[in-house]
C-alpha positions as semicolon CSV with decimal commas, in nm:
position;residue;x (nm);y (nm);z (nm)
1;X;-0,251;0,968;-0,801
2;X;-0,424;0,692;-0,608
3;X;-0,270;0,498;-0,320
4;X;-0,221;0,137;-0,427
5;X;-0,049;0,003;-0,116
6;X;0,070;0,107;0,228
7;X;0,297;-0,085;0,465
8;X;0,337;-0,001;0,834
9;X;0,620;-0,160;1,033
10;X;0,726;-0,137;1,394
11;X;0,998;-0,290;1,608
12;X;1,182;-0,205;1,927
13;X;1,545;-0,094;1,910
14;X;1,761;0,145;2,113
15;X;1,720;0,510;2,021
16;X;1,916;0,627;1,717
17;X;2,098;0,956;1,672
18;X;1,965;1,198;1,412
19;X;2,253;1,121;1,177
20;X;2,208;0,747;1,205
21;X;1,828;0,768;1,167
22;X;1,871;0,970;0,847
23;X;2,132;0,730;0,709
24;X;1,917;0,430;0,797
25;X;1,608;0,576;0,628
26;X;1,788;0,683;0,311
27;X;1,953;0,343;0,271
28;X;1,623;0,166;0,339
29;X;1,450;0,378;0,075
30;X;1,717;0,295;-0,184
31;X;1,686;-0,079;-0,118
32;X;1,306;-0,063;-0,121
33;X;1,312;0,129;-0,447
34;X;1,529;-0,140;-0,605
35;X;1,278;-0,402;-0,495
36;X;0,991;-0,199;-0,641
37;X;1,172;-0,161;-0,972
38;X;1,219;-0,540;-0,992
39;X;0,870;-0,646;-0,889
40;X;0,618;-0,372;-0,967
41;X;0,555;-0,356;-1,341
42;X;0,359;-0,030;-1,352
43;X;0,501;0,222;-1,602
44;X;0,517;0,492;-1,336
45;X;0,454;0,538;-0,964
46;X;0,556;0,746;-0,662
47;X;0,716;0,625;-0,339
48;X;0,711;0,768;0,012
49;X;0,895;0,633;0,316
50;X;0,858;0,776;0,668
51;X;1,059;0,656;0,968
52;X;1,018;0,790;1,322
53;X;1,264;0,757;1,606
54;X;1,217;0,606;1,951
55;X;1,161;0,252;1,857
56;X;1,146;0,225;1,481
57;X;0,803;0,307;1,341
58;X;0,785;0,338;0,967
59;X;0,547;0,363;0,676
60;X;0,599;0,300;0,307
61;X;0,340;0,413;0,055
62;X;0,313;0,346;-0,318
63;X;0,089;0,561;-0,537
64;X;0,026;0,565;-0,910
65;X;-0,168;0,761;-1,165
66;X;-0,492;0,601;-1,278
67;X;-0,372;0,600;-1,639
68;X;-0,060;0,405;-1,540
69;X;-0,270;0,153;-1,348
70;X;-0,499;0,111;-1,649
71;X;-0,204;0,041;-1,880
72;X;-0,101;-0,244;-1,653
73;X;-0,451;-0,379;-1,581
74;X;-0,546;-0,385;-1,948
75;X;-0,247;-0,603;-2,027
76;X;-0,386;-0,903;-1,840
77;X;-0,666;-1,147;-1,910
78;X;-0,937;-0,947;-1,736
79;X;-0,983;-0,635;-1,528
80;X;-1,030;-0,840;-1,211
81;X;-0,719;-1,047;-1,278
82;X;-0,521;-0,733;-1,352
83;X;-0,616;-0,578;-1,017
84;X;-0,512;-0,892;-0,833
85;X;-0,180;-0,919;-1,015
86;X;-0,093;-0,561;-0,923
87;X;-0,195;-0,630;-0,562
88;X;0,031;-0,936;-0,559
89;X;0,321;-0,727;-0,688
90;X;0,256;-0,458;-0,426
91;X;0,243;-0,721;-0,151
92;X;0,577;-0,859;-0,266
93;X;0,751;-0,523;-0,234
94;X;0,569;-0,452;0,094
95;X;0,706;-0,773;0,242
96;X;1,051;-0,680;0,115
97;X;1,031;-0,339;0,281
98;X;0,938;-0,480;0,622
99;X;1,203;-0,750;0,603
100;X;1,477;-0,510;0,494
101;X;1,378;-0,255;0,759
102;X;1,446;-0,509;1,033
103;X;1,753;-0,679;0,893
104;X;1,924;-0,353;0,802
105;X;1,937;-0,236;1,161
106;X;1,919;-0,555;1,368
107;X;1,999;-0,867;1,160
108;X;1,958;-1,115;1,446
109;X;1,601;-1,018;1,534
110;X;1,280;-1,169;1,401
111;X;1,065;-0,999;1,139
112;X;0,915;-0,662;1,221
113;X;0,548;-0,631;1,310
114;X;0,378;-0,521;0,994
115;X;0,042;-0,426;0,851
116;X;-0,038;-0,401;0,482
117;X;-0,331;-0,210;0,337
118;X;-0,458;-0,243;-0,017
119;X;-0,585;0,115;-0,028
120;X;-0,775;0,199;-0,348
121;X;-0,704;-0,129;-0,528
122;X;-0,823;-0,328;-0,229
123;X;-1,142;-0,120;-0,211
124;X;-1,210;-0,184;-0,581
125;X;-1,163;-0,555;-0,530
126;X;-1,417;-0,551;-0,249
127;X;-1,667;-0,381;-0,481
128;X;-1,629;-0,672;-0,723
129;X;-1,684;-0,912;-0,435
130;X;-2,003;-0,733;-0,332
131;X;-2,137;-0,744;-0,687
132;X;-2,053;-1,113;-0,724
133;X;-2,216;-1,190;-0,392
134;X;-2,526;-0,993;-0,492
135;X;-2,499;-0,733;-0,215
136;X;-2,505;-0,441;-0,458
137;X;-2,574;-0,392;-0,828
138;X;-2,299;-0,317;-1,082
139;X;-2,442;0,034;-1,119
140;X;-2,421;0,095;-0,745
141;X;-2,066;-0,039;-0,740
142;X;-1,970;0,190;-1,026
143;X;-2,103;0,494;-0,839
144;X;-1,912;0,388;-0,526
145;X;-1,596;0,350;-0,734
146;X;-1,640;0,699;-0,878
147;X;-1,673;0,842;-0,526
148;X;-1,373;0,639;-0,408
149;X;-1,145;0,754;-0,691
150;X;-1,277;1,110;-0,692
151;X;-1,094;1,371;-0,901
152;X;-0,838;1,116;-1,018
153;X;-1,109;0,959;-1,236
154;X;-1,051;1,238;-1,489
155;X;-0,698;1,112;-1,550
156;X;-0,821;0,798;-1,724
157;X;-1,178;0,776;-1,854
158;X;-1,068;0,448;-2,014
159;X;-1,006;0,302;-1,670
160;X;-1,348;0,407;-1,544
161;X;-1,523;0,276;-1,855
162;X;-1,344;-0,059;-1,835
163;X;-1,418;-0,080;-1,461
164;X;-1,792;-0,022;-1,516
165;X;-1,800;-0,282;-1,794
166;X;-1,614;-0,538;-1,583
167;X;-1,846;-0,483;-1,286
168;X;-2,147;-0,538;-1,513
169;X;-1,997;-0,863;-1,644
170;X;-1,871;-0,997;-1,309
171;X;-2,011;-1,350;-1,263
172;X;-2,216;-1,419;-0,952
173;X;-2,066;-1,657;-0,700
174;X;-2,334;-1,922;-0,761
175;X;-2,221;-1,926;-1,125
176;X;-1,847;-1,947;-1,057
177;X;-1,608;-2,037;-0,779
178;X;-1,515;-1,718;-0,586
179;X;-1,203;-1,542;-0,705
180;X;-0,890;-1,593;-0,494
181;X;-0,863;-1,242;-0,351
182;X;-1,000;-1,064;-0,049
183;X;-1,357;-1,104;0,056
184;X;-1,533;-0,836;0,255
185;X;-1,232;-0,739;0,463
186;X;-0,891;-0,614;0,362
187;X;-0,703;-0,909;0,504
188;X;-0,433;-1,083;0,304
189;X;-0,232;-1,397;0,374
190;X;0,076;-1,301;0,569
191;X;-0,063;-0,973;0,692
192;X;-0,052;-0,876;1,054
193;X;-0,274;-1,054;1,302
194;X;-0,417;-0,911;1,620
195;X;-0,146;-1,087;1,819
196;X;0,130;-0,929;1,612
197;X;0,005;-0,574;1,628
198;X;0,199;-0,321;1,834
199;X;0,032;-0,248;2,166
200;X;-0,215;0,036;2,157
201;X;-0,084;0,368;2,272
202;X;-0,212;0,477;2,610
203;X;-0,439;0,776;2,641
204;X;-0,264;1,108;2,603
205;X;-0,115;1,231;2,933
206;X;-0,197;1,569;3,077
207;X;0,154;1,702;3,020
208;X;0,298;1,772;2,671
209;X;0,473;1,482;2,500
210;X;0,834;1,539;2,392
211;X;0,892;1,584;2,021
212;X;1,077;1,325;1,820
213;X;1,232;1,305;1,476
214;X;1,077;1,176;1,157
215;X;1,271;1,128;0,837
216;X;1,074;1,144;0,513
217;X;1,209;1,026;0,178
218;X;1,006;1,038;-0,140
219;X;1,016;1,030;-0,517
220;X;0,721;1,181;-0,706
221;X;0,778;0,962;-1,012
222;X;1,034;0,724;-1,156
223;X;1,193;1,008;-1,352
224;X;1,215;1,265;-1,072
225;X;1,491;1,294;-0,817
226;X;1,470;1,158;-0,465
227;X;1,390;1,412;-0,194
228;X;1,422;1,390;0,184
229;X;1,375;1,596;0,497
230;X;1,393;1,553;0,874
231;X;1,127;1,716;1,090
232;X;1,020;1,728;1,454
233;X;0,678;1,577;1,522
């Protein structure tokens, strides 16, 4: 599977007990999963949610098989449009996760600090941008895509073939108005700004840091059961 979207969120709350942290994470996963089912139209995907104690620091990750992504991409007007539509769907459920994470535990507070990453889909979009801008050739972009996707490319030769063809046909920017997705960076409207980011952690002290709890909840596919565990990190 390839990662198609990751959301990090962070906000300050009083420390939770182990039981309450587990309950919070499991309920958050269930609500996030419902949002994904409504908004993400891929035929199959996996979900992973991690929440650490202290203040709340969490991460939600969505992954999908390349064949499943191809089924969705090929249903739209073009390969490029298909990638962007999936990214828009992922961003919708990422926003829902961050919003629910905050409201579920502290309804009166403002939205959590968040960061969204496009992962593999975002990287593929940037390859299209480079080709359209004339920075690299379609052949070079195709080789970079093969390295980026790696072993997962074997899951869907149709995806790779369609990707190479679309890169070769991508119009240059002087021939067409630039497409409305990311340029060279991975920024996205509504994503975290420098001002919103959590403060950087100080350098590691000389004495050992105390351990803390992390709850992990995941589902390998839409058909498999939900799993969870609590570990010390």
